C-alpha positions as CSV (number, residue, x, y, z in Angstrom):
1,M,-63.6,-56.4,1.7
2,N,-59.8,-56.2,3.0
3,E,-57.1,-54.7,0.8
4,A,-55.3,-58.3,0.8
5,E,-58.4,-59.7,-0.9
6,I,-58.5,-56.6,-3.4
7,V,-54.8,-57.4,-4.3
8,R,-55.5,-61.0,-4.7
9,R,-58.5,-60.2,-7.1
10,V,-56.3,-57.8,-9.2
11,L,-53.6,-60.6,-9.4
12,A,-56.2,-62.8,-10.4
13,G,-57.1,-60.7,-13.4
14,E,-59.6,-58.3,-12.2
15,V,-57.5,-55.2,-12.9
16,N,-60.3,-52.9,-12.3
17,A,-60.3,-53.8,-8.6
18,F,-57.0,-51.7,-8.5
19,A,-59.2,-48.6,-8.6
20,Q,-60.4,-49.4,-5.1
21,L,-57.0,-49.2,-3.7
22,V,-56.4,-45.8,-5.4
23,D,-59.7,-44.4,-4.2
24,A,-58.7,-45.6,-0.7
25,H,-55.3,-44.3,-0.7
26,G,-55.0,-41.6,-3.3
27,A,-55.4,-38.6,-0.8
28,Q,-52.7,-40.0,1.6
29,I,-50.3,-40.5,-1.3
30,L,-51.1,-37.0,-2.8
31,G,-50.4,-35.6,0.8
32,I,-47.1,-37.3,1.1
33,A,-46.0,-36.2,-2.3
34,S,-47.0,-32.6,-1.8
35,R,-44.9,-32.6,1.3
36,H,-41.8,-34.0,-0.5
37,V,-41.8,-32.7,-4.0
38,P,-42.7,-29.2,-5.5
39,P,-46.4,-28.5,-5.5
40,D,-46.7,-28.7,-9.4
41,K,-45.0,-32.3,-9.3
42,A,-47.2,-34.0,-6.4
43,A,-50.2,-35.1,-8.8
44,E,-47.8,-36.7,-11.2
45,L,-45.8,-38.2,-8.6
46,T,-48.8,-39.8,-6.9
47,H,-49.8,-41.1,-10.2
48,E,-46.3,-42.7,-10.9
49,T,-46.7,-44.3,-7.3
50,F,-49.9,-46.0,-8.3
51,V,-48.4,-47.2,-11.8
52,R,-45.6,-48.6,-9.8
53,A,-47.6,-50.2,-7.1
54,F,-49.6,-51.8,-9.9
55,E,-46.5,-53.1,-11.7
56,K,-45.1,-54.5,-8.4
57,L,-48.5,-55.6,-6.9
58,G,-47.0,-59.3,-7.1
59,T,-44.4,-58.5,-4.5
60,Y,-46.8,-57.2,-1.8
61,R,-46.9,-59.9,0.8
62,A,-49.6,-58.5,3.3
63,E,-47.2,-58.8,6.0
64,S,-47.7,-55.3,6.7
65,P,-50.6,-53.1,5.9
66,F,-51.1,-52.3,2.3
67,A,-50.8,-48.5,3.0
68,H,-47.2,-48.9,4.5
69,W,-46.1,-50.8,1.3
70,L,-47.7,-48.1,-0.9
71,V,-46.0,-45.3,1.2
72,R,-42.6,-46.7,0.8
73,I,-43.2,-46.7,-2.9
74,A,-44.2,-43.1,-2.8
75,L,-41.1,-42.2,-0.9
76,R,-38.9,-43.9,-3.2
77,R,-40.6,-42.1,-5.9
78,C,-40.0,-38.7,-4.2
79,A,-36.2,-39.7,-3.6
80,D,-36.0,-40.8,-7.4
81,Y,-37.4,-37.2,-8.3
82,W,-34.8,-35.5,-6.2
83,R,-31.9,-37.5,-7.3
84,A,-32.9,-36.8,-11.2
85,R,-33.2,-33.2,-10.3
86,S,-30.1,-32.8,-8.3
87,K,-28.1,-32.2,-11.3
88,S,-30.1,-29.1,-11.8
89,R,-30.5,-26.8,-8.9
90,E,-32.7,-24.2,-10.6
91,I,-36.4,-23.7,-9.4
92,S,-38.8,-22.7,-11.9
93,F,-41.5,-20.2,-11.3
94,S,-44.1,-22.9,-12.0
95,A,-42.5,-25.0,-9.1
96,L,-43.4,-22.3,-6.6
97,G,-46.6,-22.8,-4.5
98,Q,-49.5,-21.0,-5.6
99,G,-49.5,-18.3,-2.6
100,A,-45.9,-17.8,-3.4
101,Q,-46.7,-17.2,-7.3
102,E,-49.7,-14.9,-6.3
103,W,-47.3,-12.8,-3.9
104,I,-44.6,-12.4,-6.5
105,E,-47.1,-11.2,-9.3
106,N,-49.0,-8.8,-6.7
107,I,-46.0,-7.1,-5.5
108,P,-47.0,-3.5,-5.0
109,S,-44.6,-1.2,-7.2
110,E,-45.3,1.5,-4.8
111,G,-47.6,2.7,-1.9
112,D,-48.1,0.7,1.3
113,T,-45.3,-1.5,2.1
114,Q,-46.3,-2.2,5.8
115,G,-46.4,-5.9,6.2
116,L,-44.5,-6.3,2.9
117,E,-41.0,-6.4,4.5
118,A,-42.3,-9.1,7.3
119,H,-43.8,-11.2,4.6
120,A,-40.6,-11.0,2.4
121,E,-38.6,-12.0,5.4
122,R,-40.8,-15.1,6.0
123,S,-40.7,-15.9,2.3
124,E,-37.0,-15.6,2.0
125,A,-36.7,-18.0,5.1
126,G,-38.8,-20.4,3.4
127,V,-37.0,-20.1,0.1
128,L,-33.4,-20.3,1.9
129,L,-34.7,-23.6,3.8
130,D,-36.1,-25.0,0.5
131,W,-32.7,-24.4,-1.1
132,A,-30.8,-25.5,1.7
133,L,-32.8,-28.9,1.8
134,S,-32.4,-29.4,-1.7
135,Q,-28.5,-29.4,-1.1
136,L,-29.0,-32.6,0.9
137,A,-29.3,-36.2,-0.2
138,A,-32.7,-37.3,-0.9
139,D,-32.8,-39.6,2.2
140,D,-31.5,-37.1,4.5
141,R,-34.2,-34.7,2.9
142,Q,-36.9,-37.0,3.5
143,V,-35.9,-38.0,6.9
144,L,-35.9,-34.3,8.0
145,T,-39.1,-33.4,6.3
146,M,-40.8,-36.4,8.1
147,T,-39.4,-36.1,11.5
148,H,-39.1,-32.4,12.0
149,M,-41.6,-30.8,9.5
150,D,-44.3,-33.4,9.6
151,G,-43.7,-34.2,13.3
152,Q,-43.8,-37.9,12.6
153,A,-42.6,-40.3,15.3
154,L,-39.2,-41.9,14.6
155,A,-40.7,-45.4,14.9
156,D,-43.3,-44.5,12.2
157,V,-40.6,-43.0,10.0
158,A,-38.5,-46.2,10.4
159,L,-41.4,-48.4,9.3
160,L,-42.3,-46.2,6.3
161,M,-38.7,-46.1,5.0
162,G,-38.0,-49.7,5.7
163,W,-35.2,-48.6,8.1
164,S,-34.3,-49.8,11.6
165,L,-35.0,-47.1,14.5
166,S,-31.3,-46.6,14.9
167,K,-30.6,-45.8,11.2
168,V,-33.5,-43.2,11.3
169,K,-31.8,-41.7,14.4
170,V,-28.3,-41.6,12.9
171,R,-29.7,-40.3,9.6
172,S,-31.7,-37.6,11.3
173,H,-28.8,-36.6,13.4
174,R,-26.4,-36.3,10.4
175,A,-28.9,-34.6,8.1
176,R,-29.5,-32.0,10.8
177,R,-25.7,-31.4,11.0
178,K,-25.4,-31.3,7.2
179,L,-28.1,-28.7,6.9
180,R,-26.5,-26.7,9.8
181,E,-23.4,-26.6,7.7
182,V,-25.1,-25.8,4.4
183,L,-27.0,-22.9,6.2
184,G,-23.8,-21.8,8.1
185,N,-21.8,-21.5,4.9
186,V,-24.6,-19.3,3.4
187,L,-25.1,-17.2,6.3
188,S,-21.3,-16.6,7.2
């Protein structure tokens, strides 16, 4: 059964059919969320995406694949998360990834530090990049993450963001310039 038919059934009152859409796209939306928000918020944002999709299911027109419509909702939820969080720039320990938490908890107090300095430099670079990205507007951060970190094609990003290809190119260029400025201010 195709997704448009499932949507039609849900809108006709078979609300349990929505579970098929969640099963089909849950991993994809969780993957997107985990790349755009802190790891401890990805599952919550994925849930919010499906709740929002269920609420707005009547607006789906089947002119593009259901997955594209759903990804756009997920990206908007990610942007909403960062907009709400932009008032507070602090990162809690629980927001760090599991690897970073384990590394911090297991820092040796003395003894063998070979390799520790190299790992610390990589970790510091990652923390600095995360901080610099958090200084950007949500849309700029998403465009950079999708194009440069996830390696998605500009045309795919345009489709998922609901923008024209030229807007993606311009936003990507401006976002890189803003990121350079933020990093330049910190490093000088």
